N, C-alpha and C positions, 0 to 999 in steps of 0.2 A: 596656508597654501600659496605662497606668491608664485608668479612666475621668474623665468630666470631671465627675461628684462625686466623685470621688477627688482630682482636681487643686485642686477647691475645699476639700476637705476639708484637702489641705496648707495649702493658702493661710492656712485659717484656724488652723491650728496652729502655723505659723511666720511669716507674715506681717503678721498682725494680732493683735490680743489685749492691746497694752498699754493704758495707761489712756486715758480722754478720746478713744480713736480711733473706737468704736461711736457708730451713728445707732441709739437705741432706737427699738423699734416705736412705742411713745406717739408720737414725734415726725412718724408717718403720720396719726395720729390725732386734731390739733389740731380740725380741722374735723369730726370725725365724732362721733356719737353713744354716750353708756355701751354702747346695744344692738348696736351693729357691732363695739365693742371684745370685749363678751365673747361674742359669735359667734367671733370670731377666735380668740380662747384656747377655746374649747370645740372648735372645728374642728381645729385646732393638738393639743390633747388626746386628740384621736378618730383623728390620723393618729399619733401617738405610740403609741398603744395597737396600732394595725396593725402599726408597726414593732417593736414590743415583739414581739409572738403570731408574724413572722416569724421575729426570731433566736430564740425558743422554738423553734420548728419546724427550724430549723436545725441548734441545738444535738444533735439526738437525733442526726444524721450523723457527728457529732465523733467520733474515737476519744479524743483525746487530752482529759483532764476540761478543762471551763472551765465557771464558773459560771454562774447566773442571776441578775442584778442584780432588786434589789425594782420591783415595776411601780410602785407607788405613787411612786419616785423617779424612773424613767423617764419617769413620767406627766404629773408638773411638773418636768421639769427645765427646759423653754424659757422658763418663768415665773422661774426660779429662776434663771437666767443674766440675765433682764430687770432682775429688782431686785438684779442685784448687778453691773450694767454690764459684763457679759464676754460675751465670744464661746462659742458653744458649740464646745468641744474635748475631744481625748482626753485632756490634760492638765488638763484641768478637772476630769473626769470621776473621774479618778483621783485628785484632791488633795481631791475631796469624799469618797471613798470608797464613790463611786454603783456603782465597776466596776473591775475589773482595768485593766491596759493592755490585754490580749489582747480583752477580753472589749470595751474599750471603743472599739477600734477596729472591730468587726463592730457593735456597737450604734449608734454614728453613724455608721454607712454609710447601716443602715437608717433612722434617722431623720432626716436628710437628703434620703431619698430619698423619704419618706411626708411631709416636709414642704412639698418641693419643688410639690407639687400645690395648695399655697396661695398665690394672689396674693398676699395682703399680707406673706407672707415671701418671695416671690422679689424682690419690689420691695425689700423691707428688703435683702437679700444684696447683691442688684445696686447697692444705694447705697454699701454697704462695699466693695465690689470696685472700685468707680469710686472712691472716695475713696481708695484704697487705689494706686491709678494698675495695677490690672488690666484696664486696659480690654479685650483680646482674651477675658479669662475674661469678663467681662461680657458682653460681647455675646454669646457662645457659651451664659452660663448662660439669657438670656430665649428664644435658639432651643429652647434643651433644655425649657424651661417648656412653651413651646409644641407644642413634637413629645409631652410628654409628657401633655397633653392631649387628644393625638388619637389616640396607643396606648390609651391606655384606651378611648377609642370606638370604634377599629380592632377592638381584640380583643373587644371585645362584639359586635359585627358580625360577625366569624367563627365565634363561638360559634352567633350565631343562622344563618348561612348552612350551621352542620352542617360546616365544613371545619377547625375547629380544632384536628384533631388533624393533620391535613397541612400547616398553616398556624400556624407559630409567630413570633410577635411579639418581637425582640429588641430590651429597650431597656435601658436602663443600669441600675435596677432587677434587670436578669433576670441580666445579667452580674456584679452583685453579688453577688446569690443564688448564683449557678453557681460564680463562685469561693471564696466564702465555704463551700459547702459542698463542693468538693473534694477528696476523700481521696486516702490512698494506692493504696488498693483501687481506684478511680477511673482513678489513674495506671497502674495494673497492667491494669486491662481494656483500654484506649484500646491499649496496646503491645501486647499481644495478642489485639489487631484486633475489638473492639469498638466498630465502626464507628457504633453506634447513635449518636441526633441528642443525645440527654441525657448521653451520657457525651462525648462530641466537644467539646460545647458548654462543660462543666464544664473539660475541662483544658485548652481553648486559652483557655477565661476565665482559669482561673488561671496560664497564661503555662509549662505544664509542657510544653509541644510542643518540638518540635525544627523550626522553620522554616526556609526557604531564603530569608533574607533580601533576597537578589536580586531572588527572584520578586517577594516581597512588596512591595520598593518598588516595581516593575514595576507589579501591580497596584493600588496604591494610584494611581499618576499614568495609569492608563489610567482607573479610576473617575471620578478627580478631573475626569479631560477631557470628560467624558460618555459614551464610547463604551460600547457594551454587550461586554461580557467573557464570553469561551468559554474554559472552563479544560478543556484535553484532555489523553488520554495513554492509554498502556495501564491495565489494572486493576494494584491494588496499591502507584500512584507516588505517592500521596498526594493527589488531584484534590479530593476534598470537605472534608478536612481543609485542604487550603486555602482553598479558598473559604468555610469557619467563621471562620479567621483572618481574612479580608476583612471579615466581616459583622463580629465581635466588634470589629474596628479600629476598622470606620466607626461605629459605634455608641458607643464609646469615646470619638471626637471631639464627640457630641452631636448624630450623625444618629438614623433610626428603622432598624432592617432587616425583611425580614420572610423565614423560611425556608419553602420550598415542596418539600417531601418527596413526589413523586408515586411512585406505583405502578398496577398493573393493576385493583387492589381498589377503592378510593375514588378513583372516577372525578369529576371535577369538571365538571357538565355547563354546556353553553352558554351558560345564564341563571346559573349562579352565577358562572362566569368572566367575563362582565358587573358580576355586582352586586359579585364581589371587587374588580374594578379602580376600579369608582364610590368604595366605600366607603375604599379605598388613596389613591386621588386627593384625596377629600374630609379625609381626613386629615392630609395633610400641609398647615403652614404655609406662606403666602406667601413665596415665595423657598428652601425647601426643597425636600429631594429624599428617595426612601426608597429603599431599598439592597434589591432582591427577587432573592432568590439561590434558582434552581431547580436541585433534587437530583432526580437518576435520571430525564430527559425521557423518556429512550426507553423505559424499563420502562412509565413511565407517559403513553405516548406519545398516549392517547385524551384524557386533562385537558391536556397540550402542544396538544394541535390545537384547542381551545377556546379555551383561554388565546389563542390566534395569531388565531383567528378573530374575538376581542372585544379583541385587544390597540386600546388608545386612541389609542396615539400619541401620550402625554401624557411630556413629557423630564422631569416632577418623579418618574418612576420610572427609576431606575439597575437594568437590566438585568446579572445575569452568572449562569452557569450552571456545571455541570460534567459532562463524559461521557467516557466511554472512546472511544477516537478512532475503531476499528471502526462505535460505534452513531451517532458523528456523521455519519459518512459516509453511512448510512441515514436518517437525520433529514434530511438537505441533499439526498437521491434528489429529481432534477428529475420523478420520476412523480409525490410529495407532498411540498413542500418546505415542511417543519415549521420553519424556519430564515425564511421568506421574510415581508419586510416588519418585523418588530420586531425581527431581528438583521441587519438588511440592509448596515448598516457596522461590525458586529461585529469585534473583535481576537481573537486567540486566544493564551493561554498556553499551550505544549508542553510538558509535561513527559514527560523523553526519560530512559531508560537511562542508567547510567555511560557517559560517555566518548561519547556522541552529540551531536554537534555541529552536524551539518545536521538540518533539518527532518526530520518524520518523517512528517508529514502534512501535505496540501494541500487546502483545503477552497474550495471557489468563490472569490472575490478576496479574502479575509480577509485580511491583515497578517498574520503570525503572529510567535511571538516564543520560539524554541525555548530551553530549560532543561534541559540535562544535569544527570541527575543527580551528585553527588560521593563521593568514598570518604570521605571526612571524615565528611560529614552521616550517609552511611549506616553509620558505625562507632558515632558516636553515639547513634544511636539503637537500635541492637543491643545496647550496650553498658547503656543506659535499659532498654531490655524484658525484661533478665536480671539486674538488679539485684536484684531482690526475691524470684531463687532463691539468692541468697548470703544475703539477710538471713531467709530463712526456714530457712537451714544445710541446702540441699538441695546445693548445690554449693560446690565452693572458690571462690574466687578468682581464684587462679590458672587452675585449667580455664574457667571463666565467659570470660576475655579469650583463654584461647588458641584456646578455641571460636568467641570472634567470628571472631579473626583467620581461623580455619581455614576457616571457613565464606566471609569478604568475598575472600580469594585462589582459591578452588575456585570460585566464581559471581560472576566480574566479568564477566560478558556482559551488554550493556545489555537484553537481553527479561528478565533476574531481576528481577525487582521485589521491594520493599522488605518486603512481605509474604511474598511467598517464604524472603525472607532470614530473615528472622524465626523462623518455620517449620524452616529447615534448622538454623537456632542451637539451635532446640530439642531437636530430631531427634537431635545432635550431642551435646548437653550430658546426654542421655539416657543417652550412652552410658558419661558421665563421671560421673554422679551416683551419690554412697552410695548413693540408693534410687533406682532407675530410674521406679518405680510413681509416683513425688512427683509427676514430669512428665510430663504427662496431654496428651496434643495432642487437639484437639477430639472427635474420632469414637471415642478411646479412653473421654472422659468422655462421650459420651452411650452409648456401649456398656455403660458401667456404672452410669450411670443408671436404662437402661432394664431390665436385667437383673435390678439392685437390688429393681426394682420389681413386674417379671414374669417372674422365672425366667429360665433359656437356654431358645430356642426348639430345638425338635425338629425344625423345618423349614426352618430355613434357618439359614444361619452367621453367625456373629457382626459379621463387616464390614457384611454387609447393612445392618445397623440405620443405617446412616451413609450407608450407598451408595446407599442407594435415594435421599436428600436431595440427596445431592452427582450422582448422575446427572441428576436432572429439572434442577437449579442449572445445569450446563453449556448447558442448552436455554432457561434465564431463567425456569423453569417452578417455583414453590415447591409441595411435595406438600402436600395437604392432610390435617389431622389423620384424617379419614374413611378416605382412601387410606393410608397409613402403616398405621392399625389394620388394614383390611381385608389389606394386602400380609401382616399378620405375626400375622394371626388374636388381634389386643390389645383389651383392654376399652375404647373409645373413650371415654368417660364417665369412669375413672378415671385416663387419659393426659392427658386436658383439666383434668383437676379439679387433679392433681399439678404440670402445668404452670403455673397459674393460681398454686394457692399458693406453688411457689418463688419463681417474679416476684414476688408481693406481697411476699414475704419481701425482695426485692431481693438474689435470686440469682441469676446472667448464666448462662444455660445455655450449652452449645455449641454451640446452634442458636440461630436467631433465630423466637422464637413469636410470630406478628402476623398478625392477622387469619384466625385459624384453620387456618393452614399453618405451615409448615418450613420452613428454607432455611439454609444455610452462613450464617456471620458476613460471608463474604465470598467470591465467585466466583472468587477464586485458592485458595481453600483447595478449593474442591469440586475444582479440577484438580488441585490436590497430593497429594489422598486417593488419583486413583487415580495419579498418579506414584510413590508411596510403596509401593503396594500392584500395582503392574503384573503380579505374576506370581503374585499371588493372588485378586485379582477384576476382572470382566470388566463393564467400562459396557454391552456390547450383551447380557450376562446379563442385567443387571439390566433393560435397559430392556424386552426381551422379555418378560420376565416382570411387568414393571409393566404392559405394553401389555393381559395379560389380565384386570389388574385393575380398571383404568379404567375410567370411565361416560363417557357423550357427551361431557359438558360438559369433562370432564377432557382427553379424548383431544383435542377441538376445541382450547383453552388450547393443551395442548403442540406442536399441528399450526402454529396461529399463530404462536409463539415459535420453533419450528424453521425451519420455512421464512424467516423473518425473520433468521435467524442469516447473516450476510455468508460465514463461513467453508464456510456450507452452498450458499450461491447460486454461490459462486467455486470449488467445491473445493476448499478448503482443509482441509490436516491438521492437529487440533486434538492437542494438548500430549499428549490424555490416549489417543492412539493413532486407529485409524481405525474408524470408527466407522460401522457396517453399516445407512446408511441404509435401503438398499433392503431390507432384512430387516423394518425398522420398518414399512415404508408395507405389507409383503407382509402382515405381522402383522394391521395395521388392515384392510384389504382383506379377508382373509380371514374375519375376524369379520361385515365387513359380508356379505358372501356367506353368511353362517351365519343371517343375519336378527338378530344377536342385538347389535347395531348401527345404531343411526340416526344419521347426522351430517347438518348443516344445508346447506345450499349452500353456505355459507362454509367447512365443515368439508371438504366433497366438493372446492371448489377447490383448498383447501392439499393436501390427500391427490394431489390430481394433479401439482398443482407440487412437492411430494414426491416424488413419484415421477420426474418430470423432472428437477430438479435433482441425484438420488441419483446419476445416469449421472457426474454428476464426481467425487463422493468415491471411487466404488468404481472408476474411473480403468476403466469399460469401458462400451460400447452393449450391453451381452448384453439376451438377449430382447427385439429391438426389436419383433417383430412382436406379441408376447406384451404388449410395452407400450402400444403402439397401442391394442390390442384392449380393455386395461383401462380405456382414455382414454375411447373410442368408448362403454363402459359406465357409467363414474361421473361423468364430468364434465359439468357442471349447463347447461342450455341459456344462452345469453347473455340476460341479465336487468338490465342496465342498471348492475350493482355494478362496481367499479374491481376487485374481487379475479376477477371472471371476466373481465375486459378484460386482465386481467395473466397469466390462466393459457392464455389462448388466445395471447397472445402467445409466451408461452415454449413453448406446446405449436409455433405457428408455428418457433421459431428452431430447438427441437428436430428438425422434419423437416427444413430448412434443412442441420444439421450432418448430418444423415444423406445427405443428396443428394436427398431426396424435394422438389424444388423447387415440385412442381405441389401437395403436401399443403399444403408451405407457404407457399405465396402464399394458397392457399383459408384459410387460420385468420386471416395477418394482415387480409386483405380482409375477413373476418366483423367482427374488431376495427373496423376501417376505418368501415363500411356502420353498426356499431351503436354506434360511439362517433366519431361524426365528428370531435371535437376531442382525441381520446386520440393524444398524441404518440409515444408510444415504436413502437406498431404500425407506424403511418405510416415512422417512420425506418428501422423493421427492413424494411419492403416495399421500399422504396428501397434499403436494402443486397440485398436478395434479388436487384433487379429488374437494380442497376448492375454484377452478374457475370453475366450473362446476357447474350451477345451478340447485337447487333440491338435489345435493350430498354432503349439510355441514356437513351432520351427518358423513355420513360415514369417511370425511376428518377428521373430529373431532376425531372418536375413531378409527384412524388409528394413530393420533398422539401423542391421550392420551396413545396407545398401547406401541410407541416408547418411552412414558415417563415410564411408567411402569418397562418397562426393563432395562432405565438409567435414572435414577431420576433426572439424572446432567446435560442431553441432552441437550446443548445448543439450536440447530435449532431448534429440533421438537418442545420446548418450545414457542421460537419466531414465529414459523408459525403458532401455536395456537394462541398465541395472535393477529398476524396479521389475521387470519380467525376470531377468536372472536369480534374483533375489527370492522368488517364489519357486523357484525350483530346489527339490533336495538336492544335495550337495554342491550346489553353485552358487554357494555364498559368497566365496572366494573370489569368483569371479566378478561378480555383482558390485563386492566391496571395489574392486579395481576399477572398472568402469566408471563406478561414480567417483574415487577417488580422482581418476583423469580427469573427468569433468571437474574437479574443484580446481585442480591444477591450471587448466585454461580459464577457469573463470571464478576466482578467489570466492568472491563475493555471489554466487551463484544460490540462491533461496534454495528452489527446487529439489537440486543433486546433496547439497548437505542435509535437507531434510531426509530424504528418502534412505542414506547413509542412517541417521540417525535411528530410523525405523529399523533397518536391519540390523544393525548392533544390538539396538534393545531386544532385537528378539534370540540373541546367540547367548546362553549362559556364561556368566562371568565378563562381561564385558560391557555391561549396565551403564559402570563409571564413564566410559568410551563414547557411549551413546549419548548421554546427560551434556557430556561437554560438546560434543556435534553440536546438538541442539541449541545449546545457550549458545554455542557462536552464530547461531543463524539470527535468533532473537536479538544478539547486538548487533548485527547484520542491520535486520530490518525488525526493531520492537514492536510493531503491530503485528507481525504475523501470525496468523491466526492457526495455521496449519502444524508449525514448529513447537506451540504454546500448547496444542491440543496434544502434540505425540510426548511432549514434555511430560504434561500432566499422566497419558496412560502409562509412561513409563515409571514415573514414579506410584501410580498409583498399588503397582505392582510389588512395591519393595514395603513388606511389613514395615510399620513405624513413622514412613513418609505422606502416610491419607493424608493429613493435614497439609502438607507442603504440594501434594496434588491437586487438591481442593484450590488451596489459592491462585496455583497456577491456572484451573480450567476458568475459576470464577473471573480471575482478569481476561483472559480470552473472550469471555461473554461480556465483558464490558468495552473491549476494542469496537467488538462486533455483536452485540445485543441478537442479530440475527440469524446469525450464522449457528446452525445445526449440531453441528460436528462435537463442540466441546460443552453444548447442552446436554448431548447424548452420553459422552464420556462421565460427566458430572451424575450423571442419573445412576451408569451403571456402579461409580466410585461409591456412593452414597448407598445402594442395595446391599452394597457387600459389609455396611456398618452396623451392626446392631443399635436397633431405636432408632433409625435416620431412614427407615422403609418409607414413612410417609411423606418427608423431603423429596426423597428420589423420585417416588411416584409424581408429585407437584411437578419437576424439572421434567420429567417423560412426556406427561401429559403437557407438559406447557410446550414443548417441540412439537407433538400432535397436533395443537392449535394452529403452529404456524405453517407447517407444512403437512395438511392431514393425512398425505401416503407415503409417511417417511417411514420407511422400512427398518432400519435399526431400532427407531427408538421402540415403535410398537413391539417388536420383537423382546427387546430388555424389558419394556413393562411389562407383557409377558411373563418373561421369565420372572420377575419381580411378585407378581401377584401368584404364580404357581407356588412359589415358597410359604404363603400364608393362609394358616391355617383357614378352610371355610371361603375359601375366594378361587378354589379354582376353577368356577363355572365362567367367571370374570376372566381369569386368563385364558380359559380356551379360546373363549369370545373373540378376545384381542388375538388372539395368535392366528386362528382363523381369518379373520381379518386381514392379515397381511398376505395370507396365502391367497385373498381374494386380490389384494392387488396384485401380488406377484406370483403368479400360481407354480413358478419354479424355484422361488426362492426354499434355499436349502436350512438357512437357522431356522424358521419359523416354524419348518416342518421338525427338524429334529427337536427343539423344544416342546412342540405338541406332544412328541412322539414322547419326548420323557414324561411328560405330566399323566399322559392318560396310562404310561407302564406304571405308575405310583397310585392307582385308583383301581378297587379291586372289582373284577369284571370286565373290565376294560383292558385287556391284556391283550388280546386279540386288536382291537381297534387300533393300539400304540404300534402292533407289528406290522400291521398293515402301512402305516403311515410312514415307519423307518424305510420299510421295503421300497415304499415309492420315494424317497429321498435313493435310495442308493438305484434305482432305474434311473433318475436323474442324475444322477454323478456317482456312480458305479465305482469311483476311487475314493468315496467321500469318508472320512476316518472318523468322525464322531457318530454318524449316525449306525454306522457299523458298531460301533462299540458299545452305543446306546442297544443296539439290536441283540448284540452278544449277552449283556447285563441283564436284559428282559427273559431273554430264553431261559437263561443260567437261574432262575428264579423257577421255573416252570419244571415241573416234577417229569423225569423223562425225556426232557430236551438239552440234558447236559451236553450231548454229545452234538448237536446240532448249535449249541452256543460255543463251544469250544471250535467249532470249523469256523465260524464268523470271526471269534477274535483273532484265531490263526490268520485268516485271511487280512484281517488289518495289518499284523505282523508284515506280513509279506509285503504291503503296498509301502508300507513304512516301516520296518526293521526297529527304530530306535523310539517306537511311539510307546509314551509310556504309561495312559491309561491302557490302553488294550490289554500291554499284558499285564498291570495290574489286576486288571478284570480276571484275565486267564490265570493268575497268579489265586486268584479267591474262589474261581471254581473249582481249578485244580485240587486246593485245599480242602474244598469240603468232599472231595470222592475216595471213599477207605482203598487207603492202598498207593494212592499218588501223592500223600505229601511230600516225598522227593523231589517229583516233578515240579510241586509247586512252589518249593524251596527255591530248585535251580530260578525259574522263570522270575521268582520275585528278587531275587540276588540280581540277577541280570539287571532286573529295573534299576537298581540302588548303585551298579557298576556305569551304567546311561548316564543317572543323576543323582550323584552320592548322596545328595542334599531332598532325592526324595520326601515325601512323610506320608502321606498313603501306601506307597510298596514298602516300606521300612515299618509301619503301623499295623501291617497285612500280615509280615513277615514275624514281627511278633506274636501275634496271634494264634501264629500259625506252631511257632514252636512252646507258647505255653500251654498247646492241648497236647505236646507230646512230654512222656515223661520221662524225666531226668535232665528235661532241656528249657527248665525253669531258668536258669540262671542265662543261660543264654539268649533266651525271651526278653527277662526285664534289659538286660545290657540293650538290646535291639532298641526296645521302648523308652530308655533313658535317653539313649542316643536322640530317639526323636525330639524329645524336650530340651535337650540343649541346644537343637536346630530351629524348634521353635516355641519358646518357654509357655505360651498362650495354645498351644495345639490341646486341644479338648478330647479327640477320641485318642491318642497314645496314654492321656493319662488315664482316662478311663480303663483303657483294658490293662493299666499298669495296675487298678485298683483290683479289676478283678484277677488278675494275676495271684496280688499280694495275698489277697482274700482268702484264696485256695490254700494257702500255706498256712500251716501251722505255729503261732505265736508272733506272726506279724500280720493280725488283724489291725493295730494297732497304725501301723504304717498303711494299711489300704486305706483306712477310714483316713485320715490326714490325705492323702492323694485325691480322694475322692470328694471330699469338702475344701478342697483348692479347687475342683475342675467346678464344684458348683459357685465359689468366688469371681472366677473368669466369667460364668456363663449361669446367673441364678435360676435361669429356664432349661436347663438342661436335663430333658427328660433321662439318660440315659444312665448318666453318673449318678444321679437321686434315686433308679433304680437301682442300681447297682448297691447303693450304701442303703437303701432299705432292707435286701437281700441279706447286706452283711451282719448289721443290727440284731435281723429276725434271726440269727442263729447263736446270739450271743444273751445266755442267760441272764434275766432282769432287765433287759432292754427293748422290750416287743414294744413297748411302747412309744418308743423314741421310732423305734421300726414304722409303727402304723402311720406316726406324725407323719416321716417324711414320705412313706408311700401313698398314702392321702391328698397330699402337695403335690405330687405329679400330678393324681388323677385331677384334681383343679386344674393344674397349667394345661392338660389335656386330658379332657373328658371321657374322651373312647381309647383310652389308652389302655392295651389289653395286657403286656407285661406285667406292669404297676399291677392291677387287679388280680393277676393269676400270685403272684409272691405275697399279697396281702390277705388272699383267698387260702393258701399254705398257712400263713402265719395265721390266721385264725382257728385252721383245723388243730393246728398244734398246743391254740390255747383253748379248748372246748368251745369254739365259738363258733358251731358248725351251720348255724342258721346264717349268722352271718356272711359263710365261706360260700353257704349256698344263693345267695344274691350276687356277690361278687359274679360266681361260677354261670352263672344266668345272664347276666350282663355282658361276660366276655360269648359267650355263644348267642347274644342277640346282635351285638357288633361285629362277632365276625361267625357269621354259621358254620357248624363244621369244624371248629377249632378242638382238636384234640386234646389240649390241657382243660379246657372248659366241660368238654365232654366227660372226660375218666374223671374230673371232680366232680360233676354232679353222680356221675355212676357207682360211685364211692360214698358221696350223701343221699344216696335216694331216698334212704328212709325219713331225711329231716323235710324233704322238698315240701311236703304238704302238710309239714309241722305248723 
């Protein structure tokens, strides 16, 4: 990756230089006067002096000894070349004994760079390159010369704007300087995670880094194509190094790059940002572009925002930035999209962990290119970063290689970053080193430094010295020197002086000292400190102590950084362990109440947000009454600031999650009234209203208003799509709204997932739904919601249960504590014969994680209710759900179903179901269950029919209620025709409905002369579902009543028993069939006794067996069975009539 100057030098040394080939400078002055010639020579001599001074300055950084040529030889070297008609070259300098080869290579680079600023020299060099047919190099030379003219002016302007400390111009000369001044110590520091600009610039310029060449090529192509480039990935994967490589490569090819290192200290104002862009554009020659590299955009988001506001939309500026994935999502937050306009058509390079082939980040509609880390590159980096330990005699070569291999094999998860690997390798080598103390990790080096200067502390532990720096860094907050010294009672002036002296001596501390603050060299190192000391150092202890020492400004900065962390907002657990945010907020609040802390409105708003979000991290809603009281005391009144809009919106969300819809609506409307164009609050209000019965129209109006304010607002569109999808007959509208959202942002996860859910509920569109959900997983492979919905979809498709299970288990692997896929897996397993125990374990695991989880408890209740002898447990579980949520519809309906199946509890069941209807007058399921219950009670058939017809009025296409109505009518004399019409109507609505077809088959089978029709209907059901038990059993019954078809009937019934060995109905029918065939009484008895073994209280099998015994003159055994029937079901007519017939045998 040689610079354009190095390419020219190579040409001067190898392709040019033979006699008569050069055009002397005098040829250009034929028409010039002597004064101009003298001025040109003087100018070149002055530039030679600058080059000589640069060489001398560089020489002091070199460890190896190189000499210094005489100044007079260097200043007169150009004139010497002209007199001898010779091109300047390394070979020429060596032959004249001006310099050694090593000295000449460096000196000539500085000379050429300096001479390039002279137009006459550039013109002469251009002619030489053209004469020697080096046209491409010649063209680049002219561009370079123009760029160099602009660089000088740009550097001066940056100084005048007072932003030269954060805006660094990368020019060919500076690359040469960096390359020449790069030492072994710089390389060592680089691999020991010294990520300062100067170190990284030197190492990359000198090509001592280990780039991922495939990524380098991709970045180069994207930059050449004019796309803004975003380099994303988790911490410690080499994002900044990659961007530095791109900058050096760009400049080496003749361009100019500017490196912007943003921070929360040196803020670029809007005025400075505008001036910066103006100077940038002015410095770029016609036809050229400048590469603008932006580092730390999130940390310096105030500057980043001002740059965004003043972006000139000029294609002369090629943008590239590097940032962590989680921080990028915050920068792209729709509330305040920092990427809008200037990064609109960006393309993303996503650096991923080892073996991660699917993209781990989906952002806006950006095209992304995932690049997983390779084990080979990891190995090279670890070997290079530990090589110095062998050179310094600290470890043996074999131990070094062995440690590298151990760490690579032990820490091969994708989440392990390069930075973590380096430190784990050093930690491993400490165990094997002859003198472990010679390998000092950052915290050990810092502890030694402080204790050597200030002595050992009496009021703190040694680990706290680095721990407080690491603790604040976890929240993106550097610790000020003042706070550090206050915490440890150190002399501030002395520490500041010591740090300044050591830095001036080019000693790199184990922490970064910048802008009067201290912070670890890398975020990952802060996390590793706590991982390595998890038994001895508590981040919560350190933070609570720090909060007692911090002043208002420090606490406000901490709160701002803390509540902006995505892990906090989403309730994610940190690598450093459980963070007790609520305790931090309480400590700050206590200081406020004691009047020794005064926060601004912004600080108070952030504190309130901290309280609200701490509930996620603590995984509890503790002290909710207390929290609302605190918020009422300290929350500032709405004043027009975005911070307060966010606070009141989050307050509303909190209230909604607690079930206090009135308070939630009040907070949302406060924001909407005071910030008419604030979309998040409007969207949340729409969501809230959409979940309240009878307020769907209001919800729709609110969401449509949000879309009018911002037609491309994704969230409001998605919520509107969800709302419409739940309203019968509006599915098409819902689909249009969701597809429009996807058009606006093709990578949007939520709208695609909702579309998948919508399609999955529409018959015949399962394949489309699956495609949509699988597309979401392609965009965002760890997405839990889409995986869960896909699992649900597959679980409803016959024969795809195994696929469904795999999808759900994969979702659980990605996020073991996510309850939704667990519950769906429990549901799936509960429907599979023989897997009830597994299902129960899964659902009970969910309840362990969240004791108040409604869905898992309801599913557990359903599961238990289907298991003989566990009805009482099922009832307890369902009643517990109702205690948690007294208005829960599903659990009450399931309880009603459970009670309706228990003799003597029909009244209780009815009360429960009628209570559900009171809560939700249009609830379909509870009304249908009530209709079923009433239909089984003598004399209440009319009530049952009214209830079921009411359901059909509410939902004219409801399958279950129509089927139940058909069953009810079929049992009433003279209404068979009505029943048939109802059932055939169901089949029209859903041609593949099993239950209605089976009921129709049963109905027809009871009508003389329609047996053939009945058989056709039942065989059609079996075609639709070859393993359907009910239809096969009914077919067996039908055939058993037809003379000469007994054998067919037996085959059908035995097939059912093969499908389900414990099926009661088919075995009982088979027993009846065999009992009527001469000579097969014994077989019939065995079949029926098997039924009683399976279900000890089964009445039907006992009655059939008793009749069989009567026919075989085994009256006493028949009496025993009839008595058992009456015992288990007092008043049973079959039992009572049987005993009446056999009363003479009763006392026998």
